C-alpha positions in Angstrom: -0.1 0.1 -0.2 1.4 3.3 -0.9 0.5 6.1 1.3 0.3 9.8 -0.1 0.3 12.1 2.7 -1.8 15.3 1.5 -1.1 18.9 3.7 -3.1 22.1 2.5 -1.4 25.2 4.2 -2.6 28.7 4.1 0.6 31.5 5.4 2.4 28.5 7.5 5.7 27.9 6.8 7.1 27.4 10.3 4.4 24.9 10.9 5.1 22.8 7.7 8.8 22.8 8.7 7.9 21.4 12.2 5.3 18.8 10.5 8.1 17.8 7.9 10.8 17.3 10.4 8.3 15.0 12.3 7.8 12.9 9.0 11.8 12.6 8.5 11.9 11.1 11.9 9.3 8.4 10.8 10.4 4.9 11.7 8.3 3.5 8.7 10.4 1.7 6.2 8.3 1.7 3.0 7.9 4.5 0.5 5.5 7.5 0.6 5.1 10.8 -0.7 3.9 14.1 0.5 1.9 16.4 -1.4 1.9 19.9 -0.2 -1.1 22.1 -1.5 -0.4 25.9 -1.1 -4.0 27.5 -0.5 -3.1 31.2 -2.2 -0.8 31.6 0.7 1.2 34.9 0.4 3.8 33.4 2.9 4.9 30.6 0.8 6.4 27.2 2.0 8.2 26.4 -1.2 11.6 26.5 0.4 10.5 24.5 3.3 9.5 22.0 1.0 13.1 22.5 -1.0 14.7 22.0 2.2 13.3 18.5 2.9 13.4 17.0 -0.3 16.6 15.3 -0.4 14.9 13.5 2.7 11.3 13.1 1.8 9.6 12.4 -1.6 7.5 15.8 -1.7 5.7 17.6 -4.4 4.4 21.3 -4.1 2.0 23.0 -5.7 0.2 26.6 -5.5 -3.5 27.4 -5.9 -5.9 30.0 -5.7 -7.7 30.4 -2.3 -10.6 28.1 -2.2 -10.4 26.3 1.3 -8.7 23.3 3.0 -11.4 20.9 1.5 -11.0 21.8 -1.9 -7.2 22.1 -1.5 -7.2 18.4 0.0 -9.4 17.4 -3.1 -6.8 18.9 -5.0 -3.6 17.1 -3.5 -5.7 13.9 -3.6 -6.0 14.2 -7.5 -2.5 15.1 -7.6 -1.4 12.4 -5.7 0.1 9.1 -6.9 -0.9 6.8 -4.0 -3.8 4.4 -3.6 -4.4 5.6 0.1 -4.5 9.0 1.1 -3.4 10.3 4.7 -4.5 13.8 5.3 -3.0 16.2 8.2 -3.6 19.8 8.8 -0.3 21.8 8.8 -0.3 22.6 12.6 0.1 18.7 13.4 3.1 17.2 14.6 3.4 13.1 13.4 4.8 10.6 16.0 7.3 8.6 14.4 5.3 5.4 15.0 2.1 6.9 13.2 2.8 5.4 9.7 3.4 1.7 11.0 0.4 1.8 13.1 -1.6 3.0 10.2 -0.1 0.4 7.9 -0.3 -2.7 10.6 -4.4 -1.6 11.3 -5.2 -1.5 7.8 -3.5 -4.9 7.0 -5.5 -6.6 9.8 -8.7 -4.6 9.4 -8.8 -2.9 5.8 -11.2 0.1 5.8 -11.7 2.7 3.2 -11.5 5.6 5.4 -10.0 6.0 9.1 -9.4 8.7 11.6 -7.0 9.1 14.7 -7.4 11.3 17.8 -5.3 14.0 18.7 -3.0 14.5 21.9 -1.1 17.4 23.6 2.8 17.6 23.3 4.8 18.7 25.9 5.9 21.6 23.8 2.4 23.2 23.8 1.4 26.5 25.8 -0.9 26.1 28.6 -3.9 27.7 26.5 -3.2 24.7 23.9 -3.3 22.3 26.4 -6.6 23.6 27.9 -8.1 23.5 24.6 -6.8 20.3 23.7 -8.3 18.9 26.7 -11.7 20.6 25.8 -11.7 19.3 22.5 -10.8 15.5 23.5 -12.0 15.1 26.9 -15.3 12.5 27.8 -16.2 15.6 30.3 -16.6 17.9 27.4 -17.9 17.8 23.9 -14.9 15.9 22.8 -16.7 12.9 24.0 -19.6 13.8 21.7 -17.7 15.1 18.5 -16.2 11.6 17.7 -14.1 10.8 20.6 -15.9 7.9 21.4 -16.7 5.0 19.3 -19.5 4.2 21.9 -21.7 7.1 21.2 -21.8 6.8 17.2 -20.4 5.7 14.2 -16.9 7.3 13.9 -16.7 10.4 12.1 -13.0 11.3 11.1 -11.6 14.5 11.4 -9.7 16.0 8.7 -6.6 17.2 10.7 -5.9 13.5 11.1 -7.7 11.0 8.3 -7.1 8.6 5.6 -9.3 7.7 2.8 -8.6 5.3 0.0 -8.4 6.2 -3.7 -11.8 4.3 -4.1 -13.7 6.1 -1.6 -12.4 9.4 -2.9 -13.3 8.6 -6.7 -16.8 7.6 -5.4 -17.6 10.8 -3.2 -15.2 13.2 -5.2 -14.0 14.3 -1.7 -14.8 17.0 0.8 -17.6 19.6 -0.1 -17.0 23.6 0.2 -18.6 23.6 3.9 -16.0 24.7 6.5 -15.9 23.4 9.1 -18.4 20.5 8.9 -16.4 19.1 5.6 -15.4 16.0 7.4 -18.6 14.7 9.2 -20.2 15.6 5.8 -17.8 13.4 4.3 -18.0 10.6 6.8 -22.0 10.5 6.2 -21.6 10.3 2.5 -19.2 7.4 2.7 -21.7 5.7 4.9 -24.6 6.2 2.3 -22.7 4.6 -0.1 -21.3 1.5 1.5 -18.2 2.5 3.1 -17.0 2.0 6.4 -15.3 4.4 8.9 -13.1 3.4 12.0 -11.1 5.0 14.5 -7.5 3.8 15.1 -6.8 4.7 18.3 -3.0 4.5 18.6 -3.2 6.6 15.2 -2.8 9.9 17.4 -1.1 13.5 16.1 0.0 16.3 18.5 -2.4 18.8 17.0 -0.7 22.3 17.6 -3.8 24.4 17.2 -2.8 28.2 16.6 -5.2 29.5 19.1 -6.4 32.4 21.3 -9.4 32.3 23.4 -11.1 34.6 20.9 -9.9 32.3 17.8 -11.0 29.4 20.0 -15.0 30.8 20.4 -14.7 31.6 16.7 -14.1 28.1 15.8 -16.3 26.2 18.4 -19.3 29.0 17.3 -18.9 27.7 13.5 -18.7 24.3 14.7 -22.2 24.8 16.5 -23.6 26.4 13.0 -22.5 23.5 11.0 -24.5 20.8 12.7 -27.5 21.6 12.1 -26.7 21.9 8.5 -25.4 18.8 8.5 -28.7 17.3 10.2 -30.8 19.1 7.4 -28.6 17.2 4.6 -28.3 13.8 6.4 -31.2 13.7 8.6 -31.0 9.8 9.1 -27.6 10.5 11.2 -29.1 12.9 13.9 -28.3 12.5 17.4 -29.7 13.8 20.4 -26.4 14.4 21.9 -25.7 17.3 19.3 -28.4 19.3 21.3 -26.5 18.8 24.6 -24.2 22.1 24.5 -27.2 24.3 23.8 -29.0 22.7 26.5 -26.2 23.0 28.5 -26.0 26.8 28.3 -30.3 27.1 28.5 -30.0 25.2 31.6 -27.3 27.5 33.0 -29.3 30.6 32.2 -32.0 29.1 34.1 -29.7 27.8 37.0 -28.8 31.6 37.3 -32.4 32.8 37.2 -33.3 30.3 40.2 -30.2 31.3 42.1 -31.5 34.9 41.9 -34.8 33.6 43.2 -33.0 31.8 46.3 -32.6 28.1 44.7 -28.9 27.4 44.7 -29.0 23.7 43.8 -28.7 23.9 40.1 -26.0 26.3 40.0 -24.2 24.3 42.7 -24.3 21.1 39.9 -22.8 23.5 37.3 -20.1 24.5 39.8 -19.6 20.9 40.5 -19.0 20.1 37.0 -16.5 22.7 36.6 -14.8 21.6 39.5 -14.6 18.3 38.1 -12.8 19.7 35.0 -10.5 21.9 37.1 -9.3 18.7 39.0 -9.0 16.0 36.5 -7.2 18.7 33.9 -4.7 19.6 37.1 -3.9 16.0 37.5 -3.8 15.1 33.9 -0.9 17.9 33.1 0.0 18.2 36.7 -0.4 22.0 36.5 -3.0 24.2 38.1 -2.5 26.9 35.6 -3.7 24.3 33.0 -6.7 23.4 35.2 -7.8 26.7 35.5 -7.4 27.4 31.7 -9.3 24.0 31.0 -12.2 25.4 32.7 -12.1 28.5 30.8 -12.0 26.3 27.5 -15.0 24.5 28.4 -16.7 27.1 29.3 -16.1 29.0 25.9 -16.7 25.3 24.0 -19.8 25.3 25.7 -21.1 28.7 25.1 -19.6 29.3 21.5 -21.0 25.7 20.2 -24.1 26.0 22.1 -25.2 29.4 20.8 -24.1 28.7 17.2 -26.3 25.4 17.2 -29.2 27.5 18.6 -29.0 30.0 16.1 -28.5 27.9 13.0 -31.2 25.1 14.0 -33.8 28.0 14.3 -32.6 29.3 10.7 -32.1 26.0 8.7 -34.7 23.6 10.7 -37.3 25.7 11.8 -37.3 28.4 9.2 -36.0 26.3 6.6 -33.8 29.0 5.1 -30.6 28.3 2.7 -27.5 27.6 4.8 -25.5 29.2 2.1 -27.3 32.4 2.5 -27.7 32.8 6.1 -24.0 31.5 6.7 -22.1 32.5 3.9 -19.0 32.4 6.2 -19.1 28.8 6.1 -19.1 28.0 2.7 -16.0 28.6 0.3 -16.6 29.8 -3.4 -15.1 27.0 -5.4 
C-alpha cells in the first residue's frame, strides 16, 4: 500500500517545517510521498519543501485560495498513492504513526479512518487547555467523535485517511467549512463505505489559538451541525443538542439562584470543579486546570449558541444555509 500524505497550507511555513521534520523522523520504512498544497498563501512554504526534498518525496503545488476542503481534493487528485492520509499543517506526527496505520489496515482494511489528537509537551498552557476541551469525555470532545461508543466514528480532517476508491466515489470534501469532514463521513456511509477510529494513530494537533479564535472556531462548529443534520437527517443524534441544552440550563440556574434556589447552580459549579481537578491531575499544573475550565466554558457557550442560531434558521425556518451563513462556505 502506497501512502500519499496530503497537507493543505495557508501562510504557515513554520508549521510545515515542524510537520515535515517529524515525518523525516518516521520509523516507517516503506516509500511514501507528501503532497503540499499551498492554498493561495502570501507567505509561502516552497523553500521549506525544498529544504526537506533530499530526505522526503515531496510534490509542491500552488493554487488560488478556495479553502482547505478543496485544497485536499486538489492534492488527492495530484497524488500517486492508493491511500491518502490527510494532515493539517499544525500537526506534529509521532514517529510510529505510519507503521501503526499500515498495521491496522493490514489487519482490518477500511476505506476511511481517523485518529485522535494528543497534547505535546511543547504546547502552551492555552493549547493544552484547548486540547483538553476538544478531546475529553467531560466536554463535547466525547460528543464530536472521541468515542466510538457514542456513534459511528466520524474522522476529522486534521488526521484522517481515505482510499482512492472512496475518494473517487465521493469526489472528496464539500465546500462547507467547518463540517466538511463529518459531511464526507456521512456520504461515505450512504455509499456503503465504513469508517473507523484507529486509537493509536494519534497526532499532536498544535492548534494556533487564542480565546477569541477558539470561540470563533467552536461557534462555527455549532452552526455547521444543524446544516449537516438537514443534509443527512438519518444521522441526527440527540447528543448534538447537549451543548445548547447546557447553556440554556445554565441560564435557568442563574435565574433560580436569583430566586433563592441554589441547587442547580451548585451542580454546574461541581461540574467545572471536576474539570479543574481532572485537567490539573492530567497535566500536573493548576494553571492548565484553570484554563481548561475557561476552555470548556467557551466551548459550550460558542458551540451552543451557534447550534441554536443555525437550528432556528435552517431546521425551523428552512432557510438556505448558504444565504444565512455564507461565512461557512468557500466559493470553489
